[in-house]
C-alpha positions as CSV (number, residue, x, y, z in Angstrom):
1,X,-33.0,-32.9,10.4
2,X,-30.8,-32.8,7.3
3,X,-27.0,-31.0,8.5
4,X,-25.5,-29.1,6.1
5,X,-22.1,-26.9,6.0
6,X,-22.6,-26.2,2.5
7,X,-19.3,-23.5,1.4
8,X,-18.1,-23.5,4.9
9,X,-14.0,-24.5,5.0
10,X,-12.9,-26.5,7.5
11,X,-9.2,-27.5,9.1
12,X,-9.3,-30.8,11.5
13,X,-6.1,-31.6,12.8
14,X,-5.3,-35.2,13.7
15,X,-7.6,-35.8,10.7
16,X,-5.9,-38.6,8.8
17,X,-7.2,-41.5,11.1
18,X,-9.9,-42.7,13.6
19,X,-12.1,-39.9,15.0
20,X,-10.1,-37.2,13.0
21,X,-10.9,-38.9,10.0
22,X,-14.8,-39.3,10.5
23,X,-15.3,-36.0,11.3
24,X,-13.1,-35.1,8.0
25,X,-15.4,-37.2,6.1
26,X,-18.2,-36.0,7.9
27,X,-17.7,-32.5,7.1
28,X,-16.9,-33.1,3.3
29,X,-20.1,-35.2,3.0
30,X,-22.0,-32.2,4.7
31,X,-20.9,-29.6,2.2
32,X,-17.7,-28.1,3.6
33,X,-14.2,-28.0,2.3
34,X,-11.8,-29.6,4.5
35,X,-8.1,-29.4,4.9
36,X,-6.9,-32.3,6.8
37,X,-3.8,-32.2,9.0
38,X,-1.3,-34.8,10.3
39,X,2.2,-35.5,10.7
40,X,2.7,-38.5,8.6
41,X,2.2,-37.5,4.7
42,X,1.9,-40.7,3.4
43,X,-1.0,-41.9,5.8
44,X,-2.2,-38.8,5.2
45,X,-2.7,-38.6,1.3
46,X,-4.4,-42.0,1.6
47,X,-7.2,-40.4,3.9
48,X,-7.6,-37.4,1.4
49,X,-8.2,-39.8,-1.2
50,X,-10.2,-42.0,0.5
51,X,-12.9,-39.2,1.1
52,X,-12.5,-37.3,-2.3
53,X,-13.8,-40.4,-3.9
54,X,-16.8,-39.8,-2.2
55,X,-16.7,-36.1,-1.5
56,X,-17.8,-33.3,-4.2
57,X,-16.1,-31.0,-2.1
58,X,-12.2,-29.7,-1.6
59,X,-10.2,-32.0,0.6
60,X,-6.9,-31.2,1.0
61,X,-3.8,-32.7,2.7
62,X,-1.6,-30.6,5.3
63,X,1.0,-32.2,6.5
64,X,2.6,-31.0,9.3
65,X,3.4,-31.1,13.5
66,X,1.4,-29.0,15.5
67,X,3.0,-28.9,18.3
68,X,5.7,-26.9,17.0
69,X,4.5,-23.2,17.1
70,X,6.0,-22.1,13.6
71,X,4.7,-25.3,12.1
72,X,0.8,-23.9,13.6
73,X,1.2,-20.9,11.7
74,X,2.3,-22.3,8.6
75,X,-0.3,-24.9,8.6
76,X,-2.5,-22.2,9.3
77,X,-1.3,-20.1,6.4
78,X,-1.4,-23.1,4.1
79,X,-5.6,-24.0,5.0
80,X,-6.1,-20.6,3.8
81,X,-4.4,-20.6,1.2
82,X,-5.7,-23.4,0.0
83,X,-9.2,-23.0,0.9
84,X,-9.2,-19.1,1.3
85,X,-10.6,-18.8,4.7
86,X,-10.8,-21.1,7.9
87,X,-14.7,-20.9,9.2
88,X,-14.6,-24.4,11.3
89,X,-11.3,-25.0,13.8
90,X,-11.6,-28.9,14.9
91,X,-8.4,-29.4,17.3
92,X,-8.6,-33.2,17.5
93,X,-4.8,-33.7,17.7
94,X,-3.1,-36.4,20.2
95,X,-3.6,-39.7,21.8
96,X,-3.7,-40.7,25.3
97,X,-0.6,-40.8,27.6
98,X,-1.1,-41.8,31.0
99,X,1.1,-43.3,34.0
100,X,1.9,-43.0,37.4
101,X,2.7,-39.2,38.2
102,X,6.1,-39.9,39.6
103,X,7.1,-41.6,36.3
104,X,6.4,-38.6,34.1
105,X,9.2,-36.7,33.3
106,X,9.3,-33.0,32.3
107,X,10.0,-33.7,29.0
108,X,6.9,-36.1,28.8
109,X,4.6,-33.0,30.4
110,X,6.0,-30.9,27.9
111,X,5.3,-33.0,25.4
112,X,1.7,-33.3,25.9
113,X,1.0,-29.7,26.6
114,X,2.7,-28.8,23.1
115,X,0.5,-31.7,21.4
116,X,-2.8,-31.1,23.0
117,X,-3.0,-27.7,24.7
118,X,-0.5,-25.3,22.6
119,X,-1.8,-26.2,19.2
120,X,-5.1,-25.8,20.0
121,X,-4.1,-22.0,22.0
122,X,-1.9,-21.2,19.0
123,X,-4.5,-22.2,16.0
124,X,-7.3,-20.6,17.8
125,X,-5.4,-17.9,18.5
126,X,-4.8,-17.5,14.7
127,X,-8.3,-18.1,13.6
128,X,-10.3,-16.3,16.1
129,X,-9.7,-12.8,14.7
130,X,-10.9,-13.5,11.3
131,X,-13.6,-15.3,12.4
132,X,-14.8,-12.4,14.6
133,X,-14.4,-10.2,11.9
134,X,-16.9,-12.4,9.6
135,X,-19.0,-12.8,12.5
136,X,-19.3,-16.4,11.9
137,X,-16.7,-19.5,13.2
138,X,-17.2,-22.8,14.7
139,X,-14.3,-24.3,16.9
140,X,-14.6,-27.8,18.4
141,X,-12.0,-29.0,20.9
142,X,-11.7,-32.7,20.9
143,X,-11.1,-33.5,24.7
144,X,-11.7,-36.8,26.8
145,X,-13.9,-37.7,29.6
146,X,-10.4,-37.4,32.2
147,X,-10.9,-33.7,31.7
148,X,-14.0,-34.2,33.8
149,X,-13.6,-37.1,36.0
150,X,-9.6,-37.4,36.4
151,X,-8.7,-41.2,37.0
152,X,-6.0,-42.0,38.8
153,X,-2.9,-42.6,36.8
154,X,-4.3,-40.4,34.2
155,X,-1.8,-37.6,33.8
156,X,-0.7,-36.3,31.6
157,X,-3.5,-36.6,29.7
158,X,-6.2,-35.3,32.2
159,X,-4.7,-32.7,33.3
160,X,-3.9,-31.4,29.7
161,X,-7.8,-32.1,28.6
162,X,-8.8,-30.0,31.5
163,X,-7.2,-27.1,30.7
164,X,-8.7,-27.7,27.3
165,X,-12.1,-27.6,28.7
166,X,-11.1,-24.2,30.7
167,X,-9.8,-23.0,27.6
168,X,-13.2,-23.9,25.4
169,X,-15.1,-21.9,28.1
170,X,-12.9,-19.1,27.9
171,X,-13.1,-19.0,24.0
172,X,-17.0,-18.9,24.2
173,X,-17.0,-16.4,26.1
174,X,-14.9,-14.3,24.2
175,X,-16.6,-15.2,20.7
176,X,-20.1,-15.2,21.7
177,X,-21.2,-11.6,21.0
178,X,-19.2,-12.1,17.6
179,X,-21.2,-15.2,16.2
180,X,-17.7,-17.7,17.3
181,X,-19.0,-20.7,19.0
182,X,-16.4,-22.7,20.8
183,X,-17.8,-26.3,22.5
184,X,-15.7,-29.3,23.2
185,X,-16.5,-32.8,22.8
186,X,-15.1,-35.6,25.1
187,X,-14.1,-39.0,23.7
188,X,-15.1,-42.0,26.3
189,X,-14.2,-45.4,24.4
190,X,-14.5,-44.9,20.8
191,X,-13.2,-47.3,17.7
192,X,-10.0,-45.6,17.2
193,X,-6.5,-45.8,15.8
194,X,-4.9,-46.0,19.3
195,X,-7.3,-49.2,20.1
196,X,-6.1,-51.0,16.9
197,X,-2.5,-50.3,18.1
198,X,-3.5,-51.8,21.4
199,X,-5.0,-54.6,19.7
200,X,-2.1,-55.3,17.6
201,X,0.3,-55.2,21.1
202,X,-1.3,-58.4,22.0
203,X,0.3,-60.4,19.3
204,X,-3.3,-61.3,17.5
205,X,-4.7,-63.4,20.8
206,X,-7.7,-62.6,19.8
207,X,-9.8,-60.4,17.0
208,X,-10.7,-57.0,16.7
209,X,-14.1,-57.4,17.1
210,X,-13.5,-59.6,20.0
211,X,-11.1,-56.9,21.6
212,X,-14.1,-53.9,21.2
213,X,-16.8,-56.0,22.1
214,X,-15.3,-57.3,25.6
215,X,-14.4,-53.5,26.0
216,X,-17.6,-52.4,25.3
217,X,-19.1,-55.1,28.1
218,X,-17.8,-52.4,30.9
219,X,-20.1,-49.7,29.4
220,X,-23.5,-48.6,30.3
221,X,-24.5,-49.2,26.4
222,X,-22.8,-52.4,26.3
223,X,-20.9,-51.5,23.4
224,X,-18.1,-49.0,22.2
225,X,-19.0,-45.9,19.9
226,X,-18.4,-45.5,16.5
227,X,-16.0,-42.6,14.8
228,X,-19.2,-41.8,13.0
229,X,-21.1,-41.5,15.8
230,X,-18.8,-39.3,17.5
231,X,-18.4,-37.2,14.0
232,X,-22.4,-36.5,14.1
233,X,-22.1,-34.4,17.0
234,X,-19.0,-32.3,15.5
235,X,-21.1,-31.7,12.3
236,X,-23.6,-30.5,14.3
237,X,-22.2,-28.3,16.3
238,X,-20.3,-27.1,13.0
239,X,-23.8,-26.5,11.2
240,X,-26.2,-23.5,11.3
241,X,-28.7,-26.2,13.4
242,X,-26.3,-25.4,16.6
243,X,-26.3,-21.5,16.5
244,X,-27.4,-21.2,20.1
245,X,-25.0,-24.0,21.7
246,X,-21.4,-22.4,22.9
247,X,-19.5,-22.9,25.4
248,X,-20.5,-26.5,26.1
249,X,-18.5,-29.9,27.0
250,X,-19.9,-32.4,25.3
251,X,-19.8,-36.2,26.4
252,X,-20.0,-38.5,23.6
253,X,-19.1,-41.7,25.6
254,X,-22.2,-43.9,25.9
255,X,-22.9,-42.9,29.2
256,X,-19.1,-44.0,30.7
257,X,-18.3,-40.5,32.6
258,X,-20.0,-40.1,36.3
259,X,-19.9,-36.1,35.3
260,X,-22.1,-34.6,33.1
């Protein structure tokens, strides 16, 4: 089965690196025009250029901070200005933030909620009315397996992601009658920039390949996943091959999560 999304327009937040980059690249290669959103303009420009070398569709950079409400509005309007309309929204912004509950300050809680939950709320609120009026839309919320099985010292991320899963189900129920399909994808251990940074913090004690290999030994499949494998599922959900899937929370984790 070939996945095609020809002529559709997508917005991918957290799009400059890792999973977000892979999703943006996959969508573009499947025929979609893509607006990539991230905070760091220079990194984002490099990502757009890399995808642009292979894609025949329109790929644009929109630098911005989705943790800010006014920025969400500006980003969404910029995407519409560049692409014409938004058919597909991938909420991917955010990395893991965790620690002992007593050590998590209000400031940390608020920053996590703004980046991971309120960004999705605000962008969905902007996208949903037009998707419903056109009777076609896809929203994909990238969460993690902690949303289903929160570990000790997993806050604030596990709490924020659990709220994101509830948001997904609410929106799926409201969008279904209008052919607006809303699903979440749950990250396990996938090659991404956050792991690259953790490896770098080790100070070169071992290669990145060895770092990934050791991490994979604890997983049922014996390896961690690639960003491209994760992106494949996102592209499927964004396509017309997935027209009867909504309100689903899908693990892309190699069997890591104890909760289906």
